[in-house]
C-alpha positions in Angstrom: 11.6 7.7 1.5 11.7 10.2 -1.2 9.0 11.0 -4.0 10.1 10.1 -7.7 7.9 12.0 -9.5 9.4 14.9 -11.1 8.6 18.4 -12.9 10.5 17.2 -16.0 8.8 13.9 -15.8 5.5 16.2 -16.0 6.5 17.9 -19.3 8.3 14.9 -20.8 6.5 12.1 -22.3 7.7 8.7 -22.3 9.6 7.0 -25.5 7.5 3.7 -25.8 4.4 5.0 -27.3 1.9 3.2 -29.8 2.4 3.0 -33.6 -1.0 5.3 -34.5 -0.9 8.6 -34.2 -4.2 9.2 -32.8 -3.5 6.6 -30.2 -0.2 8.0 -29.5 -1.3 11.6 -29.2 -4.7 10.1 -26.6 -2.1 8.5 -24.6 0.2 11.3 -24.2 -2.6 13.4 -23.4 -3.7 10.7 -20.5 0.0 10.6 -19.4 0.4 14.6 -19.0 -3.0 14.6 -17.1 -1.9 12.0 -14.9 1.6 13.3 -14.1 0.1 16.8 -13.1 -2.7 15.3 -10.8 0.2 13.1 -9.1 2.6 15.9 -9.3 0.4 18.0 -7.2 -0.6 15.7 -4.8 3.3 14.5 -4.2 4.1 18.3 -3.6 1.3 19.2 -1.6 1.5 19.7 2.2 0.2 16.4 4.0 0.4 14.4 0.8 -1.1 11.3 0.7 2.0 9.6 -0.7 5.4 8.9 0.4 6.4 7.6 -3.3 5.1 7.3 -6.7 7.0 5.6 -9.4 7.4 7.2 -13.0 6.3 3.6 -14.2 3.4 3.3 -12.2 1.8 6.8 -13.6 2.8 5.3 -17.1 1.1 2.5 -16.7 -2.1 3.9 -15.5 -2.1 5.9 -18.7 -1.7 2.9 -20.8 -4.8 1.3 -18.9 -6.8 4.5 -19.0 -6.1 5.0 -22.8 -7.0 1.7 -23.7 -3.5 0.9 -24.7 -3.7 -2.1 -22.3 -7.3 -4.0 -23.0 -7.3 -6.5 -19.9 -8.5 -5.9 -16.4 -5.8 -4.3 -14.0 -4.9 -5.6 -10.6 -3.9 -3.6 -7.7 -2.7 -5.1 -4.4 -1.8 -3.5 -1.3 0.3 -4.5 1.9 1.4 -3.1 4.9 1.8 -4.6 8.8 -1.1 -4.6 11.0 -2.9 -1.5 12.0 -1.5 0.2 9.1 -4.7 1.3 7.5 -4.4 -0.7 4.4 -8.1 -2.1 4.9 -9.4 1.2 5.3 -7.5 2.9 2.1 -9.1 -0.5 0.1 -12.5 0.3 1.2 -12.1 4.1 0.5 -10.7 3.3 -3.2 -13.6 0.9 -3.6 -16.4 2.8 -2.6 -15.3 5.7 -4.4 -14.9 3.5 -7.4 -18.2 2.3 -7.0 -20.1 5.5 -6.3 -18.7 6.6 -9.8 -19.9 3.6 -11.5 -23.1 3.7 -10.1 -23.8 7.3 -11.2 -22.7 5.9 -14.8 -24.5 2.6 -14.9 -21.2 0.7 -15.5 -21.4 -2.8 -14.4 -18.4 -4.9 -13.2 -15.7 -2.2 -12.2 -14.4 -3.5 -9.2 -13.9 -7.0 -7.6 -12.2 -7.0 -4.1 -10.2 -10.2 -2.7 -9.9 -10.5 0.8 -6.1 -11.8 1.3 -6.8 -13.2 4.9 -9.5 -15.7 3.4 -6.6 -17.8 2.1 -5.8 -18.3 5.5 -5.1 -22.6 5.3 -8.2 -24.2 7.2 -6.6 -25.3 11.1 -10.2 -25.7 12.5 -8.9 -29.5 13.4 -5.6 -27.8 15.1 -7.8 -25.5 17.0 -10.1 -28.3 18.4 -7.3 -30.5 19.6 -5.8 -27.6 21.4 -8.9 -26.7 23.1 -9.4 -23.2 22.3 -8.0 -20.9 19.4 -6.2 -18.9 22.2 -4.2 -22.2 22.9 -3.9 -23.1 19.1 -2.0 -19.6 18.3 0.6 -20.5 21.1 2.0 -23.1 18.8 0.9 -21.9 15.3 2.2 -18.7 13.6 -0.5 -16.6 11.8 2.0 -13.9 11.1 4.0 -15.6 8.5 3.3 -16.1 4.6 3.5 -19.8 4.8 0.1 -20.0 6.8 -2.1 -18.8 4.1 -2.4 -20.3 0.2 -0.9 -17.3 -1.7 -0.6 -19.5 -4.6 -4.1 -20.3 -4.7 -4.9 -16.7 -4.5 -2.6 -15.5 -7.2 -4.3 -18.3 -9.3 -7.5 -16.8 -8.8 -6.2 -12.9 -9.4 -5.0 -14.1 -13.0 -8.4 -16.5 -13.7 -10.1 -13.0 -13.1 -8.0 -10.9 -14.9 -8.4 -12.7 -17.9 -12.1 -12.9 -17.9 -13.0 -16.4 -15.6 -15.5 -16.2 -12.9 -14.0 -17.6 -9.7 -15.4 -18.8 -6.3 -13.5 -17.3 -3.7 -12.8 -19.0 0.1 -13.9 -17.5 3.1 -12.1 -18.0 6.2 -13.5 -17.8 9.6 -12.1 -15.1 11.7 -14.0 -15.5 14.9 -11.4 -17.5 16.1 -12.6 -21.3 14.6 -9.7 -21.3 11.7 -12.4 -22.6 9.5 -12.1 -21.8 5.6 -15.0 -22.8 3.2 -13.8 -23.1 -0.4 -15.9 -22.1 -3.3 -18.0 -19.8 -1.4 -18.0 -16.3 -2.7 -18.7 -15.7 -6.8 -16.1 -13.2 -8.1 -17.2 -11.9 -11.5 -14.1 -10.6 -13.8 -14.3 -6.7 -13.4 -12.0 -3.8 -15.0 -10.1 -3.4 -11.4 -9.4 -6.4 -9.1 -7.9 -5.3 -5.7 -6.6 -7.2 -2.8 -5.0 -5.9 0.6 -3.3 -7.8 3.3 -0.4 -8.3 5.4 1.4 -10.5 2.6 0.0 -9.3 -0.3 3.4 -8.2 -1.9 5.1 -11.3 -0.7 7.1 -13.2 -3.1 4.4 -16.1 -4.1 1.8 -13.6 -4.9 3.5 -10.2 -5.8 3.8 -10.6 -9.3 -0.2 -11.1 -9.8 -0.7 -7.5 -9.3 -0.2 -4.5 -12.1 0.3 -1.8 -9.3 2.0 -2.6 -6.0 0.9 -0.3 -3.0 2.5 -0.3 0.4 1.0 1.3 3.1 3.5 3.1 5.6 2.9 4.3 9.1 4.9 5.3 12.0 5.6 2.6 14.7 4.1 5.0 17.6 0.4 5.5 15.4 0.4 1.8 14.4 1.0 0.7 18.1 -1.6 3.0 19.5 -4.6 1.4 16.6 -3.4 -2.1 17.4 -3.9 -1.8 21.0 -7.0 -0.1 20.5 -8.2 -2.8 18.1 -7.1 -5.5 20.6 -9.3 -4.2 23.2 -12.3 -4.0 21.2 -11.9 -7.8 20.0 -11.2 -8.8 23.8 -7.3 -10.0 23.6 -6.8 -8.9 27.0 -3.3 -9.7 28.4 -2.4 -11.8 25.5 -2.3 -8.5 23.4 1.1 -7.6 24.4 2.4 -11.1 22.9 0.2 -10.9 20.0 1.7 -7.6 19.1 5.4 -8.7 19.7 5.0 -11.5 17.5 3.4 -9.5 14.7 5.8 -6.8 15.2 8.7 -9.2 14.8 7.2 -11.2 11.8 6.6 -7.8 9.8 10.4 -6.7 10.0 11.1 -9.9 8.3 8.2 -10.6 6.0 6.3 -7.3 5.6 8.7 -4.4 5.9 10.8 -5.5 2.8 7.4 -5.4 0.5 8.0 -2.0 0.3 10.9 -2.2 -1.7 8.7 -3.9 -4.4 5.7 -1.3 -4.4 5.2 1.0 -7.1 3.4 3.6 -4.6 3.9 4.1 -0.8 1.0 5.7 0.7 1.0 7.6 4.1 -1.2 5.5 6.4 -1.6 8.4 8.7 -3.1 10.7 5.9 -6.8 12.0 6.4 -9.5 9.6 4.4 -11.0 12.2 2.7 -7.8 13.0 1.0 -7.6 9.7 -0.3 -11.1 10.0 -1.6 -10.2 13.4 -3.3 -7.3 12.1 -5.3 -9.4 9.1 -6.5 -12.1 11.2 -7.4 -9.5 13.4 -9.6 -8.4 10.1 -11.3 -12.1 9.5 -11.9 -13.0 13.2 -13.0 -9.9 12.5 -15.7 -11.9 9.4 -17.0 -15.3 11.2 -17.1 -13.5 13.9 -18.8 -12.5 11.7 -21.7 -15.0 9.2 -21.6 -18.1 10.4 -20.7 -18.3 14.2 -21.0 -21.2 14.4 -23.4 -22.9 11.3 -21.8 -26.7 12.1 -21.2 -27.7 10.4 -18.0 -30.9 8.7 -17.1 -32.9 10.1 -14.6 
């Protein structure tokens, strides 16, 4: 996969700019700085990026410059054990630390895609166990989740509504309890999961991120996780099913992504990059602020 940010793009502003000259200059400044940050990372050794679209950088500039007033949404997808959950948590924790420093409220809200699995608790009871249930019910397809509801919740949050999210029990009961977790409108709405960029929900996201990982690393991580979860002899069957379904439902979603991240980059590198973006935010919005002690 090739990088799509070029040196020419860094030095050449976009043509679609606001009418007011002051807003235009500010947007151009933000965009130029972002271009430099992304360009340096894309062209560095062991970059966290495998692809970054020019449009993603410009859209980020529109949000940071205030040309787009509403909240923004980020969707992160990738196959099992790709590193998407870890990356999402690192993004959230890094941004939250920044917001805590500047006493900014309601900066980021997370929706867990897995919480939108349909309740299949009665089927588990009839089967006698989750293992028996899973033999006849495929959890590795988008149809196993109520993605339409997830999309509805994201849209509500983006436009200022408080939402009560479902909570799915991952311990093997297949119980989903609705209206459990209160989610308040925030500046950033983020979600990650296997099917986050599939057809029923993908257009809810302003920024679409796919986490790419080599088969060797992904398989190794999967079996480490399987051992920790006590899957035993069923691990092979679970892995083969997940891998075959990933080829059908997950891998193609990489084509929809604005950004493709390496799932094998050092975690510190992700945090370092986010902090560079936050340093720009700090410069343009909080440079002269006197922080409380």
